[in-house]
N, C-alpha and C positions, 0 to 999 in steps of 0.2 A: 443488459450489458453489465460486465463486471468492472470493478475498480480494484486494482491490486495494491495491497499495503506494502509499506517499507520493509517489514520483516520478511515477507515472501521474497522480495528482491535480494535482500541480504543473504538469505539461505540459499538461493539459487546461484548467487555469485561467489560466495566464500566457501572454498572446498573443506575447510575445517569445521563447518557447522554441521549440526545434527541433521541427518536426512538430506544432505546437500544434493546427492544424485537424484533423489525423488523430486525435490523442489526444482532443480534445474530442468529435469525432464518435463515436469508439469508446465513450467514457464515456456519452454521451447514449443510445446504443443499449442499453448495459447497464442503465442505470437506468430506461429506458422499457420494458424487456422484462418479461414476467411471471415469468421465471425468477429465483429468488432469487440475490442476491449478498451477500457478507459485507463488513462494515466494522467497523473497530475505532476506538474513541475515541482510543486511543494514536496510531494512524495520523493521525487528523484533527488531533490536537494538534501533531504534527510538521509536517503540512501548514501549519497556521496559523503556526507558528514560522518556517518557511522563506519563505512568500510575503509575510509582513509585515516581513521582515528587510531593512533598508536597505543592508546590505553585500552582500546576495545579489541583490536586484532594485532597479533604478532606473528607475521608481519602484516602491517596494513596494506591495503591495495594502493598502488600508485594512482595519482589523479588521472593519468592517461588511461590506465586499465579500467578504472571505475567509470570514466567518461565514455569510453568505448562501449561498455556494458549498457550504460544509461541510454546512449544513442541507439543501440540495437533495439532496446525496448520501445523507445519513443518514436523512432522513425519508420516503423512498420506501416504499410498501407492500411492495415486494419486497426491501427491505434487511433483513438479519439482523445484529444486533449480535453481534460475535464478541468474547468476553471470556475471559481466562485461567481455566482450570478447575483441578481438583485436580492434574492431571499436568503442568501447564504449566512450573512451576519445575524439575522434574526433567528434562523434555525440554530446556529452555533451558540448564541447566547441563551436560547431556550434550553438546549441540551446541557450547557454548563450549570444552569440554575436547577434543572430537574434532578440531576444526579450529584450535585454538589462538587462538580469537578474542580480541581485546582492542581497546580504543579504539573507533573508529567501527564495528567489526564487532559489538560487543555489542548495540546495538539491532537490528541485522539478525538476529542469532541469536534475539533475543526475538520478532521478528515471524515468523521461520521456525518457531519452537516453537509460536506461536499458530496458524499455518496447519496444522502437522502435527497438533497436538492436536485441532483442530476438523475435520480431514479436508478442508480446503480446498486448492484449487490456487491457488498464490500468483501473482499477476499483477504483474510488475515489469519495469523496464528495466535493472535492475542484475544483471549476470552474476555478481557476488560470491555470489549465493544458490546457485549451483551447488555450492559447498563444503559445504552442509548436507545431510548424509545423511538420506534419508527424506522430503525436501521435494519435492513435485511443484510445478513452476513453469514459467512460460513468459512470453515477451514479449507484450504486449497486441496489437500489430499483426500478429502471426503466429499461425497456427493450430497450428503444430508445438509439441509439448510438449518442454521442456528436461529434461535429467537431471542 
């Protein structure tokens, strides 16, 4: 199963982003398929924070528009909610220590731990995830797995 990162959702949602049409098409295929995909409410909350932020997007998405998009992703019958389990915090802290993560890399380590614990392949446009040992990840528009 895959777990989709915040940035993929942002690119699929915001028309002014680079390769918006490709990301939107990719996401539509994922959510329309019968194969399950993972989604985290933490990821969706980050998506909402970014797309409604007036310093990031001009114009920002309205909260209603952003929530509609989030619900479309979350409420599909093939969507599996991925939540932290008993091992999450220990995996998270181990990743933080191994790569010396701090600042903006802390939430990345959190999501990497979520993917590792749940056995998901993480789908992201952010190559920073390569630093997290044990994480299977890849870019959404490529078939090749990253290491």
